[in-house]
C-alpha positions, 0 to 999 in steps of 0.5 A: 231405539226410540221412534219418532214422528220424523223418523217414521213413515208417514203410514206407519203400520204396526206390523212394522212397529213389531218386526222392529221390535221383534228383533229387540225381544223376541219371547216374553217370559210369563209364569215360567214359560217363554211365550213368543209374540210373532210379529205377523198381522193379527190372525186370531178371531174371537171364536179362537182358544186363548191356549197359554192359558189352557196349559197353566194348571198350578199357581204360585202366587195368589191373593187373599181373594182369589185364594178364598175363592179357590178354596171355596169352590174346592170345599163346594161352599160357592154358588155360580150364577150364569147371566145372558149376555143382554140383561147384566145391567139388569142383574146388577142394577138390582143390587144398588141401594140408590134402585127404590124396590117398591114392595107388591101387596102379595108376601110372597113377593116382599121376601123376594127383595129386602132393601139396603138398610144399616149394615146391609148397604145393597138392596137383596133378593133370591135368584137362581144359582148352582152349587158345582162340584170340586174345583167345578168340575165335571157340571156344565152351568145354565144356559149356552155358553153363546147367550150366558157367556159370563158368569158370577161367584157368590161364597155361602155361609162357613156355617149354617144348619138345616133349621136356617136353611129351611127357615129362610126358604134356601131350596135345592133341587137336584142336577136336572130337575128344572125347577122353572122357580119364576113359574113355579112360586104362588104369591104367598111364597109357597112352591107349587106344581111338585116343586116341594117334593122335588126338594133336596138338602145342601148336604144331599147335594154335595154328596151327589156332586162328590159322586160325580166326580169319584164313582162310576155309576151315580144318580141324576133326575133325583132318581135315574141311575147313570151306568159308566157315568157321564162327561157333563151333568146337567146343572142343580139349583139353589134358590138363595137370596144374594146381595145385603153385604158387600164383597167380603174377603177374608169376613172383611168388607173390602169397602172398609177394610179397617172395620173387622167386626163388620156385617157377615154373610147370612142366608136371612139377609144375602149372602153377599155381593159376586166375589168372583167373576168367571167365563165359561170357555176358553175362547177369546170372546168369553176372555174379553167378555169377561174384562168388559163384564169386569167394568161393567159391575165396577162401574154400576156398583162401584170400583172400590167395591170390586178393586182386585175381584178375582177372575177365573175360567170355568170349564167342565173338563179343567174346572175353575182356573184364576185369571191371574193379573199376570195372565191379563197382561199377556192376554191384552199384549195378544189382543193388541198384536194378534187379535182381531179387534171386534165388539160387543155384538150385543151393543154393535148394531145399538151404539152406531151412527144413528142409533138414539138409545141411550141406555145402550150408550151407558151400557158401550160406556159402562163396558170401557176397558180401565187400563189404568188399574194394576198399573196395566200400562206400564207393562204395554207398548204405546203402541198396543194400548192404542189398539186396546182403546181403539179396537176393545174400548178404554176409559177416557182417563185412561185415553188422556194419560196414553196419549199425553204419554206419547205425546211426551215422547214424540209419537203421538201420531203413530199411537192415534195412527194405530187407534184408528186403525183398530178401531175401523177394523172393529167398526166401532164408531165411538172409540174412534171419535173418542180418539181424535177427540182426545188428540185435540184435546191432549195437543191443546191441553199440552201446549196452552201450558195452562193458560185458558186465553191462548190458543195452540194450533191445531194438533198435526194432521193425521195420514189416514188414507191407509185407514180409510179402505179398513172399513165401511162404518159410516161413524168412523168413516165421520171420523177420519174424514174429520181427520182428513178434513183438518189436514186440508184445511192446516197445509192448505191443500183445501185451498189450492183444490178450490182455486182449481175448482174454479179454474175448472169450472171458468174453462168448462163454462167457456167451452159451453158458451162459444158452444151455444152459438154453433148449437144456435146455428145448428138450429136453423138447419135442422128439421128437429127444431123443437128437440134441439132447442130442448137441448139448448134450454138444458145447456143454458140452465147447466151452465147457469147452475156451475157459474153459480157453484163458481161463484160459491167457490169463489166466496170460499177461497176468499173468506180462507183469504180474509180470516186466514183461520181453520175455524172460519174455513170449516164454518164457510166449508160446512155451508156450501156443502149443506146450502140447499142450491148445492143440493137441488141442482140438475147435476149434483152429482158433479158437485159432490164430486168436486166438495169431496175433492176439495176435501181429499175423499173418495165417493163414499163421502155422501154430502151427509156424511161430508157435512158430519165430517166437517162438524166433527173437524170443527168440534175438534178444534173448538174443543181444544180452544183453537179460536184464532187471533181475533175470537170475536169476530168468530161471533159476528161471524155467527150473526149472519151465517149457521151455527153448528156445534155439539160439545164433546165432539158429538157434532150436529147442526143447529141453524139460527133463523133470526138476525141476532141483531141484540147481541152486544158483542163488548166485554157484556154479552146480555140477549133474551133468547125467543125460541128453542134454537135461540137458547141452544145458540145462547146456552153454546155460548155461556158455554164457551166464552167463561172457558175460552175467554174467561178473563175477557168477558163475562156471559148473562143468557136469561133462559126461559124456562120453558127450555127442557133440561133434556136439550140444554143436557146434550151439551 
């Protein structure tokens, strides 16, 4: 049965949908194992263990890349490196050929970095890694699993001799020895503080690893004998050059699969890019982090270089296991149905509302999951995809495809609702903003039929009342508030509530004015006349304030009747909210509560949040091209009012301080701005007009050279 928006209740809950789905499909089969999808509220947290993966030990089909990595780990021809959760971008950028590395004057620093050249398309550099025992068992990697959650696997050359190892200074130290190479290499590239004397060969490391697995007594720290063995031995260290060549599978670069005789791995020029990524525990936090790091590495170093990169889980007890594409789909289903959504804790507080760190915003964008790869969207329901996008983050193209499919099936409102619910539970402002923006854009694109001069109606309003109680995040509240503002503007309830407010103010003012005469009469008989007179002055001032506010509400109501368009309604409402007079009234709380009532929002929406919600709602309308029947009237309106707009639904306020008397609103607009503010507004006009009215007029804006590129880049 196909559920449409007409058949679903207004406040659709994903749990109810799952109950209806579970009656048709009670179980899903994965690799011969029946995994029941329970139709219940999410009950798993980031620290819970993904049991289906733990119980899977053998694999029937592996890709060539997965088989090669597993075999290399079995033969001890692969090294692993764990990276701090906050250092992945820095680590990956060291491979980029576009990053120019300036060598220092000392020979040691020159040796550590080799820039990309010729067939070696990536920078190469030396770094510390570990050579794990067979199948990756019994040896713990560097760092804690909470701070070094994910690691990379590099494959060694299939053949190398002792002379090559010595000449390339590929150093190795036994298990338990703390080499600390960053502090124990001099300016000439030589080891100091006894590190040279503690070196061992790679063959020795391989022999010791075999002893750890098969002998009851073995040595660690070079010569310390452990009688009876250990459950887990400390990591060893291999100082090797990585990078240089790309990712090779069967000695063929995945970027150039037809080039058989390409560059090879070598200890001199680098052993290439990571051939696999691995998590260190079975927790959902580790597995979600694994998917996010895969998205990050594809974003920074190129998706074509890491298409089909193997994903592993390496633990001390069970060694290395492959996370196949079937498991990834099953994991995503569990994430959508039972797992509580969460952000990357390293970035969550750095990308919240009000944070201006561009680097952290870029990192969050890099970690968005690509649901298009491996046709993942084909294996997920629309609601499951929306929960993944809202709760954990997905790329713009993935969200666009998801909502387009939902629109064609008549379920876009319920799908966006589930995505916003997940974003609210994750307190993720940016995924919520992404969903509402694309909801508007997809709807407008579908109904415009490719005509740039066609203005569609705004998308159907969303029911967000049940979502508002799921979050305390200011950013998510702004997005949900924008959805509520669009709803009350579209269904006309905002205008009705404005008229109700005016009626309430009329009655209150009439009653208070009638009371003034009574107070004056009492004043003549009151022994404390000065105190009574002061009370009368306060009452009179309060009445005047509410008269002013009533006048503004009447103006708002008349302009709603005059223009009859959502864009103008939002402009008028926004001006009322940010008006200095509203905030300067003696009893400002009364007016704020009345504005909250008009748009149907609760007391958590302060004037700041309320204004930003209206700004974001207007940005969504402008993004969808809802210019009204007379688009040029918008500019006439903006000549005498404050202008607010932020391209791509990032709302800010831009106030126009000059009267715009030189702007000719004809088929040709030409204006030379005098201030940075006017330049920003003109840039907005030059972007808006060609996009929506390119067949009706042209925009010529003369921007002075003093305007910084960063100001215009924000739009």
